[in-house]
C-alpha positions in Angstrom: 27.8 -6.6 -14.3 31.2 -5.7 -13.5 32.0 -2.2 -11.6 35.6 -0.4 -11.7 37.4 2.4 -9.1 39.9 4.3 -10.4 41.9 5.4 -8.0 43.9 8.9 -9.7 46.1 10.7 -7.4 45.4 14.8 -6.4 49.9 15.6 -6.7 52.4 14.1 -8.8 55.4 12.0 -7.0 57.3 15.4 -6.3 53.6 17.1 -4.3 53.2 19.5 -7.0 49.4 19.8 -7.4 47.6 17.6 -10.5 46.0 20.0 -12.6 42.2 19.9 -12.7 42.1 20.1 -16.5 44.0 16.6 -16.1 40.7 15.1 -14.4 38.9 16.6 -16.4 40.1 14.8 -19.0 40.2 11.7 -17.5 35.9 12.7 -16.3 35.3 13.0 -20.4 37.3 10.0 -21.4 35.6 7.4 -19.1 32.4 9.3 -20.1 32.9 8.7 -23.5 33.6 5.5 -23.3 31.1 3.8 -20.3 28.2 6.3 -21.0 27.8 7.4 -17.5 31.4 7.9 -14.1 30.2 8.4 -10.7 32.7 10.7 -9.4 33.8 11.4 -5.7 35.8 14.1 -5.2 36.5 14.1 -1.6 39.7 13.6 -1.2 40.9 10.2 0.3 44.4 8.9 1.6 45.8 5.7 0.3 48.6 3.6 2.3 51.5 1.3 0.9 54.3 -0.3 1.9 57.7 -1.1 -0.3 59.9 -2.7 2.2 60.1 -0.5 5.3 59.1 2.8 3.9 55.2 3.7 3.6 54.0 6.3 1.1 50.4 8.3 1.5 49.0 9.3 -1.9 45.3 12.1 -1.5 43.2 10.9 -4.2 40.1 10.6 -6.2 38.1 8.1 -7.5 36.0 7.2 -10.6 33.8 5.0 -11.0 32.8 3.1 -13.9 30.1 0.5 -14.3 29.9 -2.1 -17.7 27.8 -5.2 -19.0 30.2 -5.9 -21.0 33.8 -7.1 -19.0 36.2 -8.2 -21.5 35.4 -4.3 -23.7 35.8 -2.4 -20.1 39.0 -4.4 -20.0 40.3 -3.9 -23.2 39.6 -0.2 -22.9 41.2 0.0 -19.5 44.4 -1.6 -20.0 45.8 0.6 -22.6 43.9 3.8 -20.8 46.2 2.5 -17.1 49.0 3.4 -19.4 48.0 6.2 -20.4 47.3 7.6 -16.7 50.5 6.2 -15.8 52.2 8.7 -18.4 49.8 11.5 -18.1 50.2 11.8 -14.4 53.7 10.5 -13.7 53.3 7.8 -11.4 54.6 3.9 -11.1 51.4 2.6 -10.4 47.5 3.8 -11.0 44.9 1.4 -9.5 41.8 0.7 -11.3 39.5 -3.0 -9.0 37.0 -4.6 -10.9 33.8 -6.0 -8.9 31.4 -8.0 -9.3 27.8 -5.7 -9.4 24.0 -6.1 -9.6 21.6 -3.5 -10.4 18.4 -3.3 -8.0 
């Protein structure tokens, strides 16, 4: 089983807040595709560096589980592009991890 964490910014690059309806749309799409999800609504801070400049984002995390990694990747790869366009981002971080259900 694979676990996917999808890091979603809470603001556009100009610091305007992402509309709550867009977050709801993301939740609904993931729920439709994976049959369940965990949403971590608490604000987290993400930092990254490009050359001498450090950037910071406020983010939330969506987590989904998938038994079939091939199918999950087939969905998440174009979905990532959709998210980048929808949210006006140059990049969206999606992390894949091995998971075991106890």
